[in-house]
C-alpha positions in Angstrom: 21.8 0.3 -64.3 21.7 3.7 -62.5 19.5 4.0 -59.5 17.6 7.2 -60.1 15.3 6.8 -57.1 18.0 7.9 -54.6 20.1 11.0 -55.2 23.1 12.3 -57.1 25.5 12.3 -54.2 25.1 8.6 -53.7 26.5 7.8 -57.1 30.1 6.7 -57.6 32.4 8.7 -59.8 31.8 6.3 -62.7 28.0 6.4 -62.1 28.1 10.2 -62.1 29.8 10.2 -65.5 27.1 7.7 -66.8 24.4 10.0 -65.4 25.7 13.0 -67.3 26.2 11.1 -70.5 22.8 9.3 -70.5 20.8 9.0 -67.3 20.0 12.7 -66.8 18.0 12.8 -70.1 15.6 10.3 -68.7 14.5 12.6 -65.9 12.1 15.6 -66.1 13.5 19.0 -65.2 11.6 18.8 -61.9 13.0 15.4 -61.1 16.5 16.5 -62.0 16.1 19.2 -59.4 15.1 16.7 -56.7 17.6 14.1 -57.7 20.6 16.5 -58.0 19.9 19.0 -55.3 22.8 21.4 -55.0 25.7 19.5 -56.5 28.3 21.1 -54.3 26.3 20.4 -51.1 26.1 16.7 -50.1 22.6 15.6 -49.1 20.6 12.7 -48.0 17.1 11.5 -48.7 15.6 9.9 -51.9 14.1 11.8 -54.8 10.5 11.0 -53.8 11.1 12.0 -50.2 12.6 15.3 -51.2 9.6 16.0 -53.5 7.1 15.1 -50.7 8.8 17.5 -48.3 8.9 20.3 -50.8 5.2 19.8 -51.8 4.0 19.7 -48.1 5.6 23.1 -47.5 4.2 24.6 -50.7 0.7 23.3 -49.7 0.7 24.3 -46.1 2.6 27.7 -46.6 3.7 27.9 -42.9 5.5 30.9 -41.5 8.1 28.6 -39.9 8.9 25.0 -40.4 11.0 23.4 -37.6 13.5 20.7 -38.6 15.5 18.4 -36.3 18.5 17.1 -38.1 20.3 19.5 -40.5 23.2 17.1 -41.1 25.1 18.4 -44.2 22.3 20.7 -45.2 21.9 19.4 -48.7 18.9 17.1 -48.2 15.8 18.1 -46.4 17.2 21.5 -45.3 17.9 22.5 -48.9 14.5 21.4 -50.3 12.4 22.9 -47.5 14.3 26.2 -47.8 13.9 26.1 -51.6 10.1 25.7 -51.1 10.0 28.8 -49.0 12.1 30.6 -51.6 9.5 29.7 -54.2 6.7 30.9 -51.9 8.6 34.1 -51.3 8.1 34.1 -47.6 8.5 31.8 -44.6 11.6 30.3 -43.0 13.0 26.9 -42.1 14.5 26.8 -38.6 16.8 23.7 -38.6 18.5 22.3 -35.5 21.6 20.1 -35.6 23.1 18.5 -32.4 26.5 17.8 -33.9 28.7 20.9 -33.8 30.9 20.0 -36.7 28.0 19.2 -38.9 26.3 22.5 -38.0 29.5 24.5 -38.8 30.0 22.7 -42.1 26.4 23.4 -43.2 26.8 27.1 -42.2 30.0 27.4 -44.2 28.4 25.8 -47.3 25.3 28.1 -47.1 27.5 31.2 -46.6 29.7 30.2 -49.6 27.3 28.6 -52.1 23.7 29.2 -51.1 23.4 32.9 -50.2 20.2 33.1 -52.2 18.6 30.7 -49.7 19.8 32.4 -46.5 16.7 34.5 -46.0 14.7 31.3 -45.9 16.7 29.2 -43.5 18.1 29.6 -40.0 20.7 27.1 -38.8 20.8 26.4 -35.1 23.1 24.2 -33.1 21.9 22.3 -30.0 20.6 19.1 -28.6 17.1 20.2 -27.5 14.1 21.6 -29.4 13.7 24.2 -26.7 15.9 26.3 -29.1 12.8 26.7 -31.2 10.8 28.5 -28.4 11.4 32.1 -29.5 10.1 31.3 -33.0 7.1 29.3 -31.7 6.2 32.2 -29.4 6.5 34.7 -32.2 3.6 33.1 -34.1 1.3 32.7 -31.1 2.6 29.5 -29.4 1.9 27.3 -32.3 3.7 25.0 -34.7 2.5 24.9 -38.3 5.1 22.5 -39.7 7.8 20.2 -38.3 10.1 17.6 -39.6 11.7 14.9 -37.4 14.9 13.4 -38.6 17.3 13.5 -35.7 19.5 10.8 -34.0 18.8 7.1 -34.1 17.4 7.1 -30.6 13.7 6.1 -30.3 13.5 7.8 -27.0 14.8 11.1 -28.4 12.3 10.9 -31.2 9.5 10.6 -28.7 10.9 13.4 -26.5 11.1 15.7 -29.5 7.5 14.9 -30.6 6.3 15.5 -27.0 7.9 18.9 -27.0 6.0 20.0 -30.2 2.6 18.4 -29.4 1.3 21.1 -27.1 1.8 23.6 -29.9 0.0 21.6 -32.6 -3.1 23.2 -34.0 -5.6 22.3 -36.7 -3.6 21.9 -40.0 -0.2 21.4 -38.3 1.9 19.3 -40.6 4.2 16.6 -39.1 6.8 15.0 -41.4 9.1 12.2 -40.3 12.0 10.3 -41.9 13.1 6.7 -41.3 9.5 5.9 -40.3 10.0 2.1 -40.6 13.4 2.0 -38.7 14.3 1.8 -35.1 14.6 5.6 -34.9 10.8 5.9 -35.1 9.8 2.6 -33.5 8.6 4.2 -30.3 7.0 7.2 -31.9 5.2 5.5 -34.7 2.6 3.7 -32.6 1.9 7.0 -30.7 1.0 8.8 -33.9 -0.9 5.9 -35.4 -3.1 5.5 -32.3 -3.8 9.2 -32.1 -6.9 9.9 -34.2 -6.1 13.6 -34.4 -3.3 12.8 -36.8 -4.4 12.2 -40.4 -2.0 10.4 -42.7 -1.5 12.4 -45.9 1.6 10.7 -47.5 3.4 7.5 -46.9 6.4 6.4 -48.8 8.2 3.0 -48.6 10.9 1.1 -50.5 12.0 1.3 -53.2 11.1 5.0 -53.1 11.9 5.7 -49.5 13.4 4.2 -46.3 10.1 5.3 -44.7 8.7 8.8 -44.9 5.3 10.1 -43.8 3.4 13.4 -43.8 0.6 13.8 -41.3 -1.8 16.7 -40.6 -3.4 17.5 -37.3 -7.2 17.4 -37.1 -9.9 18.0 -36.9 
């Protein structure tokens, strides 16, 4: 049986054929969008995670959303940028540490996703200090951030600590792999801090661990 909780790019060649012959008809048009993404652009994250990211941006309507971890650009990057396109304003600023991944994502957006380019800025680097010009542009505040970088728990904490001084009432924090080692040091910091209010929490089988928090009061 096809697993329609994950995403199209995880299917084998035979499963993709089965999906087009029968499985696709079982999904709503909206869920097809989240499951398939952009079919020429490989992407990660499960359907429910993609939908939660997209919904959070539509709800908060930030001027910028800061993402750590572009990877191939077809997962969270694509769906956050697509949410900004639906809003008609705002921009995702996405940072990727691996140079080859950053270049591959840039080529794909130049070639296949020119319609999203006004809503996404792809940066390459290993530190969130690259976001400072954008943060300062909107009054030294962060309205939306998504943490999905390397598997290092220490890096996740360091990235969070960079953003925390810029958090304001209503700031949205989203994080992937919430139940894995990547977030094992950050998770207790967030959960013990009463200023962060949990808005969404996804677990298996719909997610490997995904949360949306908003900053109080």
